[in-house]
KOLGU-848416 format. One record per residue (C-alpha): y, z, x; residue in three letters. Coordinates in steps of 0.001 Angstrom, whole numbers, plus 500000, padded with zeros to 6 digits. Each point is the difference from the previous one (the first is absolute). Layout:
// residues N
YZXALA/...
***
This chain:
// residues 793
733384149938219882UNK/499499498490496519UNK/502392501319497433UNK/499475498588496431UNK/503327501451498823UNK/502045497590502127UNK/499721496136500059UNK/498821498161503061UNK/502810497477499700UNK/503268499318498185UNK/501553496733498902UNK/503795499597500134UNK/501731497249498006UNK/503162498485501494UNK/502213500251496984UNK/503272499044501676UNK/498319497084501913UNK/498383498830496818UNK/503245500048498163UNK/501800497960502701UNK/497169497515500100UNK/499848499489496215UNK/503741499638499744UNK/499983497405502768UNK/497102498136498194UNK/502005499901496808UNK/503245498829501513UNK/498457497470502312UNK/497824498564497205UNK/503140499418497796UNK/501640498218502883UNK/496913497800500457UNK/500040499135496292UNK/503623498715500349UNK/499071498125503149UNK/497168498184498187UNK/502347499205497117UNK/502351498396502452UNK/497242497907501600UNK/498560498884496614UNK/503524499165498628UNK/500549497602502876UNK/497674497415498488UNK/502075499939496781UNK/503579500383501275UNK/500044497588502990UNK/498773496562498856UNK/501977498292502742UNK/498106501734502873UNK/496437499029499178UNK/499469498829503535UNK/499659503681501016UNK/497344500798497324UNK/497019500186502410UNK/501529502425502535UNK/501376502095497197UNK/496556500136498418UNK/498340501004503327UNK/502624502705500701UNK/499744501254496424UNK/496157500155500284UNK/500269501837503290UNK/502394502507498446UNK/497598500576497128UNK/497085500591502327UNK/502015502369502209UNK/501261501848496940UNK/496413500291498698UNK/498797501334503304UNK/502895502486500053UNK/499075501121496439UNK/496415500602500985UNK/501145502023503105UNK/502046502307497760UNK/496792501505498615UNK/499724501936503277UNK/503411501560499337UNK/499418501018496406UNK/498387503371500574UNK/499880501173503612UNK/498292503294500863UNK/499206502232503043UNK/497140502385500438UNK/499646503369501768UNK/496626501467501013UNK/498812503531500732UNK/496952499816502375UNK/500016503755500428UNK/498814500296496418UNK/496813497966500626UNK/496491501599499805UNK/498290501380503104UNK/498584497558502488UNK/496413500374498772UNK/501139498861496490UNK/501902496893501097UNK/498387496591499274UNK/498698497775502746UNK/501863496835501129UNK/498658496729501417UNK/502422498153502186UNK/499700496193500038UNK/501593497967502813UNK/499737496270500593UNK/500416497949503131UNK/499152496347500696UNK/501229498759503427UNK/500088502182503174UNK/502470497566501616UNK/502666500118497353UNK/499113503578498958UNK/499510501752503419UNK/497135502500500101UNK/502207502756501385UNK/502327499636497008UNK/497093500080497492UNK/498544503094501701UNK/503395501694499782UNK/499727499464496221UNK/496546501439500001UNK/501142503070501961UNK/503267500582498220UNK/499850498983496382UNK/496458501212499457UNK/498391502341502523UNK/503137502079500541UNK/500876500494496376UNK/500600503600498976UNK/496918500173497803UNK/496584501569500351UNK/498307497699502512UNK/496549500329498387UNK/501503498358496908UNK/501457496999501865UNK/497984496876500605UNK/501577497118501931UNK/498673496395499572UNK/501285497183502152UNK/499230496446498872UNK/499952497595502955UNK/499988496427498594UNK/500013498602503581UNK/496745501752500915UNK/501502500566503445UNK/498338502175502571UNK/503435501206501159UNK/500621501603496572UNK/496637501760499867UNK/500443501346503563UNK/503518500973499172UNK/498652502102497038UNK/497664501809502425UNK/502799500640502464UNK/502259501141497183UNK/497257502550498926UNK/499886501418503516UNK/503795500216500336UNK/500240501601496578UNK/498110503064501306UNK/503119500714502117UNK/502720498607497734UNK/499158501647496714UNK/499779503558501218UNK/503286499445501924UNK/501728498829496779UNK/498629502816497933UNK/500793502672502574UNK/503657499077500417UNK/500706498498496660UNK/500767496529501282UNK/501601497970497182UNK/499662496589501519UNK/496284499696500435UNK/499986496435501348UNK/499597500592503793UNK/501733496716500923UNK/503072500824497925UNK/499961503603501077UNK/499890499459503774UNK/502293497014499905UNK/502676502128498371UNK/499347502890502347UNK/499109502170497008UNK/503614500017498778UNK/501944498261497225UNK/498849498169496880UNK/498108502932498779UNK/498017500503503221UNK/501279503533500576UNK/497512502723500811UNK/499991503256498149UNK/499931503642501133UNK/499960500792503731UNK/498986496476500948UNK/502410499977502871UNK/498024502607501947UNK/498269499286503333UNK/496577500043498388UNK/501026497305497552UNK/501649497832502740UNK/496831500267502121UNK/497705499053497131UNK/502273497204498890UNK/499851498421503475UNK/496222500397499923UNK/499766498291496559UNK/502305497283501276UNK/497785499287502935UNK/496977499874497661UNK/501867497508497842UNK/500811497792502975UNK/496282499979500874UNK/499138499118496385UNK/502491497039500073UNK/498769498760503308UNK/496402500114498834UNK/500855498053496838UNK/502189497515501789UNK/497581499306502811UNK/497195499535497502UNK/502202497558498075UNK/500638498148503221UNK/496317499702500844UNK/498940499110496442UNK/501685496826498974UNK/501423501164496659UNK/500276496524498522UNK/496483498945500906UNK/498539503201498497UNK/501540499268496582UNK/496824498597498585UNK/499887498199496679UNK/496304500100499646UNK/498375503447500489UNK/498113502708498297UNK/501558503279498778UNK/500705502614502596UNK/500422503576498819UNK/500180503013502352UNK/500832503658499380UNK/501903500820503179UNK/499236503743500204UNK/496315499401499897UNK/499895497217502618UNK/502506501514502487UNK/497957503012501021UNK/498702498662503354UNK/501174500687503528UNK/502357502602501247UNK/502295499545496989UNK/497381501139497561UNK/501490501407496827UNK/498880503525499257UNK/499030500984496450UNK/502919502349499499UNK/502460497343501205UNK/498605497400497547UNK/500479502362497148UNK/503798500132500724UNK/500403496244500004UNK/499891497503497141UNK/497160497584499605UNK/500770496718501754UNK/498165496806498923UNK/500268496481501414UNK/499294497174497570UNK/499787496253500685UNK/498723498184496936UNK/497635497096500132UNK/501630496580500210UNK/498329496596499523UNK/501669496628499930UNK/498341499224496667UNK/501539503064498248UNK/503753500487499395UNK/501109503372501423UNK/503257500344497920UNK/502006501344502926UNK/501238503583499651UNK/499036500296496354UNK/496357499454500912UNK/500222502507502814UNK/501351502650497612UNK/497158499365497600UNK/497468500571502763UNK/501744503201501174UNK/499908501199496410UNK/496254499463499710UNK/499157501352503468UNK/502048503101499532UNK/498468500475496607UNK/496508500731501344UNK/501106501912503108UNK/502741502345498848UNK/500932498880496473UNK/503228501979500017UNK/501853500044496695UNK/503306498906501665UNK/500751497169502436UNK/502830499611502496UNK/500741496306500618UNK/501810499092503236UNK/500960496967502016UNK/498918499946503568UNK/503581500337501411UNK/500906503210498215UNK/500781503396501577UNK/500198503248498003UNK/503392501700500373UNK/499130502839497665UNK/496579501615500325UNK/500448501632496585UNK/499892496668498184UNK/496456500645498674UNK/501049503405498563UNK/503060498444498465UNK/497842497357498330UNK/497647502686498660UNK/503002501720498309UNK/499965497029497636UNK/496231499273499810UNK/499193503712499264UNK/502881500515497561UNK/498251500423496627UNK/502965498551498103UNK/499750496583501553UNK/496643499895501896UNK/497829498410497204UNK/502242496976499808UNK/501106499748503622UNK/498485497245502154UNK/501747500292503369UNK/502905501482501920UNK/501994497567502169UNK/501922501130503073UNK/503059498154501439UNK/500118498458503492UNK/502251500497502869UNK/500039497563502892UNK/499918501516503494UNK/501385497100501927UNK/503077499119497919UNK/503160499215502040UNK/503294501629499086UNK/501235496856498277UNK/496615499104498423UNK/500886496266500159UNK/496782498890498250UNK/500310502594497223UNK/496603501320500987UNK/500545503446498449UNK/499760498526496527UNK/502577502421498654UNK/500185498463496539UNK/496273500438499491UNK/499386503517501288UNK/503269501554498947UNK/500762498182496800UNK/497204498055498389UNK/497366502742500343UNK/502221502571498269UNK/500345497592497109UNK/496303499136500078UNK/499226503695499858UNK/502024500476496929UNK/498074497222498122UNK/496410500766500968UNK/499687499659503807UNK/500477497625502867UNK/497815497232501289UNK/497437500815502716UNK/500649499548503640UNK/498771501793503150UNK/500162503778499808UNK/498632500822496582UNK/497633502727498747UNK/497989498520497167UNK/497244501310497732UNK/496545498316500656UNK/499399499900496247UNK/503183497897499574UNK/498464497381502288UNK/496459500066498594UNK/500973500176496321UNK/500599502802497552UNK/496926499058497893UNK/497526501242502542UNK/498171503093498826UNK/496892501962501019UNK/498062498773496952UNK/501014496329500561UNK/497327497335499619UNK/498486499352503476UNK/499359496287499310UNK/503608499466498891UNK/501247501763503087UNK/497860497828502286UNK/501232496881498243UNK/503601501174500673UNK/499782501708503422UNK/496904498451501676UNK/496366500982500570UNK/500468502970502353UNK/498436503107498346UNK/501836502358502351UNK/503362498387499268UNK/499287500194496157UNK/499140503654500519UNK/503291500599501765UNK/501889498339497166UNK/498371502295497494UNK/501210502993501969UNK/503641498950499809UNK/500683501630496618UNK/498072503143500638UNK/502085503155499800UNK/498997501126503466UNK/500386496513501586UNK/502817501224502195UNK/497602502336501821UNK/497294497467500805UNK/499154500317503778UNK/499461497185502452UNK/496804498101499658UNK/499282498456503346UNK/496389499463499011UNK/500954496952497998UNK/501219498111503111UNK/496992497700499807UNK/501265498724496680UNK/503389499078501304UNK/499096496651501698UNK/498659498771496659UNK/503297500906498273UNK/501884498263502797UNK/498139496721499656UNK/501949496964499075UNK/497618499109497115UNK/500077503454498316UNK/502586498958497366UNK/498150496895498960UNK/499094499759496320UNK/501810503277499235UNK/503088500730498033UNK/501353501634503149UNK/500172496567501600UNK/501903498398497133UNK/503704499833500516UNK/500689501269496493UNK/498086503274500596UNK/502216503048500585UNK/497883501045502949UNK/501078497049502027UNK/503541500340501459UNK/500994496352499524UNK/497656498141502289UNK/501679496654499546UNK/503249501213501610UNK/500573499896503761UNK/503003502170500824UNK/498736503614500505UNK/502634501654497862UNK/499242497724497047UNK/496444501091499329UNK/501343503524499815UNK/502721498774497601UNK/497399498538497707UNK/497821503060500384UNK/502982502048498710UNK/500335497452497140UNK/496409500520498883UNK/500216503754500452UNK/502960500280497697UNK/498345497762497469UNK/497300502673499651UNK/502597502528498921UNK/500621501690503338UNK/503442500946501362UNK/501230500027503551UNK/502484502129501945UNK/502339499143502806UNK/500405503027502258UNK/503722499577500872UNK/501110503668499707UNK/502425501598502313UNK/497398500498502696UNK/499505496268500331UNK/503132498492498648UNK/503297501676500764UNK/498891501572503315UNK/499129497038502127UNK/497652501850502302UNK/497768500856497055UNK/498477496598499378UNK/496231500101499975UNK/499028496864501837UNK/501346497866502768UNK/499374496249500070UNK/500798497591502754UNK/502825497599499017UNK/500142496410501280UNK/502531499794502830UNK/500329496153500050UNK/500491497099497751UNK/496459498623500249UNK/498383503239498854UNK/502654500563497384UNK/499646496444498595UNK/496155499955499993UNK/499827503336498298UNK/502576498914497461UNK/498208496778499301UNK/496672501701499505UNK/501575502491497681UNK/501763497333497968UNK/496775497919499731UNK/498092503014498691UNK/502650500892497472UNK/500171496399498659UNK/496182500072499888UNK/500263502777497580UNK/502869498331498059UNK/497996496827499318UNK/496625501683499464UNK/498553501289496766UNK/501636503293500844UNK/503421498436499745UNK/502449502718498872UNK/501531497663497405UNK/496626499603498267UNK/497758502903500949UNK/502619502686500608UNK/501714500806496728UNK/496680500974498348UNK/498448502089502747UNK/502623502352501390UNK/501201503269498653UNK/503498498637499237UNK/501653496636499830UNK/502403501156502764UNK/496987500614502283UNK/498925496472499365UNK/503453498784500904UNK/499694501845503355UNK/496739498187500706UNK/501502496686498930UNK/503001500445502342UNK/497807500507503043UNK/497613497151499180UNK/502603497391499139UNK/502796500739502465UNK/498785497546502697UNK/500113497136497546UNK/503343500949498450UNK/501708500696503298UNK/499009496943501871UNK/500882497737497095UNK/503424501583499437UNK/501109500524503566UNK/499094496382501033UNK/502085498880496988UNK/503038502154500867UNK/499696499024503660UNK/500102496249499328UNK/501464498873496627UNK/503437501675500112UNK/500411498847503597UNK/499085496385499353UNK/502253499976496958UNK/502788501530502051UNK/499765497229502527UNK/500253497464497104UNK/502796501832498139UNK/497784500880497001UNK/501047503364498474UNK/497234502226498717UNK/501957503152499342UNK/503228500879498116UNK/503358499638501743UNK/501788503070501295UNK/502567499665497192UNK/497178499964497343UNK/499176503222498239UNK/496238499496500747UNK/500710500314503666UNK/500386503665499472UNK/496605500041498316UNK/498229498366502884UNK/501757502238502475UNK/498981503054498005UNK/496346498988499869UNK/499935499405503814UNK/501839503245500803UNK/497927501990497545UNK/496807499043501733UNK/501294500590503484UNK/501738503286499227UNK/496889501394498203UNK/497838499062502969UNK/502456501593502413UNK/500198503159497907UNK/496135500270500063UNK/499909499479503760UNK/502612502652500626UNK/498543502435497468UNK/496613499888501880UNK/501649500960503296UNK/500201496558501506UNK/503157498301501351UNK/502129496976499284UNK/498243498207502900UNK/496696500517498227UNK/501447498460496840UNK/501009496907501968UNK/496491499803501597UNK/498316500220496597UNK/502189497229498589UNK/499307497896503089UNK/496255500483499992UNK/499862499309496287UNK/501554496585500601UNK/497844499152502978UNK/496702501103498400UNK/500799498161496757UNK/500486496609501645UNK/497019500372502445UNK/497323502576499273UNK/500241499910496221UNK/500022496194500093UNK/496974499555502231UNK/498144502885498353UNK/500504498446496583UNK/498910496558501149UNK/496980501507501672UNK/498986501794496744UNK/500405496916497899UNK/497957497873502475UNK/497193502587499884UNK/500121499996496244UNK/499719496165499955UNK/497129500065502495UNK/502054498192502680UNK/499280502692502594UNK/497658502944500481UNK/501051503603499826UNK/500581501538503372UNK/501623503009501537UNK/501043500830503564UNK/500816503590500921UNK/503553500629501107UNK/500326500187503713UNK/500719503618500863UNK/500128499488503798UNK/503502500600501336UNK/501732497626502399UNK/502304501647502466UNK/502773497323499782UNK/499801499828496186UNK/500253503805499790UNK/503054499953502354UNK/501777497579497674UNK/498944501857496910UNK/501338503329501324UNK/503320498318500877UNK/500293498801496385UNK/499646496309501008UNK/497854497493498044UNK/497076498509501876UNK/499725496359498690UNK/496783499258501876UNK/498082498784497018UNK/498521496810498524UNK/502126496990499177UNK/499069500011496365UNK/501507503430499594UNK/503054499600502147UNK/501122496451499112UNK/500704500624496254UNK/502208503025500689UNK/501933498174502681UNK/500388496853497833UNK/501427501939497071UNK/502398501951502172UNK/501268496647501544UNK/500429498532496547UNK/502000503016498923UNK/502099499845503122UNK/500793496386499389UNK/500805500443496352UNK/502182503012500716UNK/502075498030502605UNK/500379497043497681UNK/500806502254497023UNK/502794501828501976UNK/501402496648501169UNK/500019498638496413UNK/501467503210498766UNK/502964499790502438UNK/500642496267500033UNK/498781498776496679UNK/500786503029497870UNK/496477500726498771UNK/499923503668500964UNK/500502501181496489UNK/497322497750498608UNK/497493500521502778UNK/500675503626500971UNK/496688501510498861UNK/497959497299501689UNK/501980500488503213UNK/499450503734499785UNK/496211499512499477UNK/499814497987503242UNK/502109502595501765UNK/497748502896498752UNK/496834498157501172UNK/501589499474503465UNK/501084503556500373UNK/496638501470498939UNK/498172497620502309UNK/502249500412502990UNK/497055500849502337UNK/498708496483499446UNK/503261498528501038UNK/500067502303502953UNK/496496498896500908UNK/501001496332499797UNK/503434499966501728UNK/500487503153502036UNK/496770501591501266UNK/498212498577502990UNK/497125502482500304UNK/496326499382499351UNK/500232501049496387UNK/502811497552499129UNK/499555496899497816UNK/498993496916502155UNK/502365497073499937UNK/497275497733498784UNK/499584502124496909UNK/503765499990499419UNK/500163496163500253UNK/496979499542497746UNK/501442502404497420UNK/503319498203500149UNK/498207496744499221UNK/498212501612497098UNK/503264501328498686UNK/501463496510500021UNK/496957498657498196UNK/500384502704497341UNK/503666499171499553UNK/499422496276499878UNK/497255500067497370UNK/501733502762498087UNK/503093497911499722UNK/498043497021498772UNK/498262502094497388UNK/503057501852498837UNK/502424497120500034UNK/498432496536500039UNK/496931500515497954UNK/501405502415497478UNK/503214498049499642UNK/498072496764499281UNK/497511501761497677UNK/502795501501497980UNK/503046497795500478UNK/498220496643499502UNK/498824500833496446UNK/503414501453499234UNK/501765496826501254UNK/497608497914497986UNK/500710502050496936UNK/503736499538500608UNK/499650496245500431UNK/497986499758496799UNK/502619501936498113UNK/502757497702501300UNK/497856496936499150UNK/499497501296496412UNK/503694500826499723UNK/500899496474501238UNK/497697498292497470UNK/501360502209497201UNK/503517499064500980UNK/499183496338499939UNK/498359500317496616UNK/503056501792498674UNK/502235497226501406UNK/497907497304498343UNK/500213501827496632UNK/503682499932500321UNK/
***
């Protein structure tokens, strides 16, 4: 019951954590300043070693970039907060605002229909919220018959599943996750007397119904060739499922329909002559179609592979949106993710610990996080805060298109009673017009600079949402990361489950798409270095944005440098770091240990283990030299017009053998050569340089001079041991083929050969020849002077 005397939520500032973070920032920054002084002083104190100028410059530049990236990342650690909500203090159900749920899918082969329907059933239709105030919209960009039929079957199964979840208080409302776990563990526990015979009997009955549902969807997918049904040239298809599913023996009774959310299938029009802008375009269509059907004041955005692990997420979000202290300036509430198929070791770092348990707390303390799946957002934040009931109709049409019904819905957004607007199924005839591919032509909506368009030029699905957050905050809105104790400390309290990639190919392709999208932002007119400082609430919030957008470029440049230059110089006995006996050796050691120890502290403080720390270090290296590299190159090629923008959905179909290796904690190296060869080549180069460095250190006495470079090679080898194991030890299907190893070894030799030429021959001639010429000239002048003096005598 609503109680105005008590707040709906509380914000807790981590004072101790903030003090530790700020102290570390200060101390580490001082150490970096001395390190840069040492690097700069080299060019003035060592005139006899000019042959090493180029590698020193490259290493110095890499250290500057890495330090700058580190400095940007410290903005997340400046003011971390946690939030607690009190859903029991919300108004009665009849006073709660309505919610439109928007889900996008594109490829029924890579995004299986059963998985998508689990999202529809779990994260939407089974939410603990008044069903008459929930409206679920599924965008199918593949226009696949299997998806539409799956929606109809999901509606029929929901008649059994939803009452069962409500009756027994089932927490995991995704039937696949619930039945596969046997209703136990990971937050799947039933409440009350759920262990009675009546519950067991009904559970078996529901399980049989779910098996029938899966067989029906699977058989239909087998009959209908999913790939051939993904048409690229078709009209808009929009269907309200509850109205069209009332035929046959499974007819939906009126009283049953009232207890279920509205379910709408949307497949927008696609024509080869019109760009469809990928997921961003699909979200725009869903925003328009939902505006004329339900026009709910709040929107829940989800990816198609999400399951709801906490049915109270909507009520938790409303604790923020309905709080009068922050509601006027609040745009959206972002929930963290938990991944349901993570192995014990999490070898691919799929849980994204640093994002959901560290960055979001820092984001929240500075104005809010970026947008990703699982967010509750105000519709007015997407459509613009300048819309009003008395707005000029002509200006609204120029901005939002010619649909009178849609303009009318926009005018209703700012009405005081907007949260109580009922469903409007009568406007279904207007929906195909709003879903046409030409609707945005000659409107401000269709321009990429307009705040209604979530970054149409970007391909990776998470990046349109990132720019959408950027434009929302530029209007003066704030955002909140819901990482309170219900969803943060207690692992089973996370609000959404997302499928994690269990193999290298999925992991790499997803990483490359993400990196490409981030660099798209970094080199666009929304670049954080240009656009950011003048649009966000604080400069620190702009730094957060900059860190995310620029990290692919910074990491691939610096990691490639540190994986090649010190090693090539080690093979040629060129020192790049101070000797062990030098005082500055302690400085370099401190900077290195400071970064590692702080990272280890954060991993352990968030409940993870030393093994997770190693995995995060390993994946950081691997992604930097592969996904970040190819993603950055892809973004620059698109910017220069050398290739067209494209996006392929991540394959979410599990392979039995790949899952077996993943659950064993073993890397599956079945991936493309362009991804595997660079990693293997760099590891081979580091192995060779380490062996040569140890030999020189023992027999030539260069250990003191080359110790840091030997240690760098050793550290790379240790962190990338799974690659060595895949090359030399493993013989299973997921190992590294011998042909890849040989090709990578050849590439390593080429890198060493040309690196040696550049660092020794070219640089030595470019620097030493002018120096020798100057010396000869001085000697010649001195000789002539001596002769003149002799003649004068």
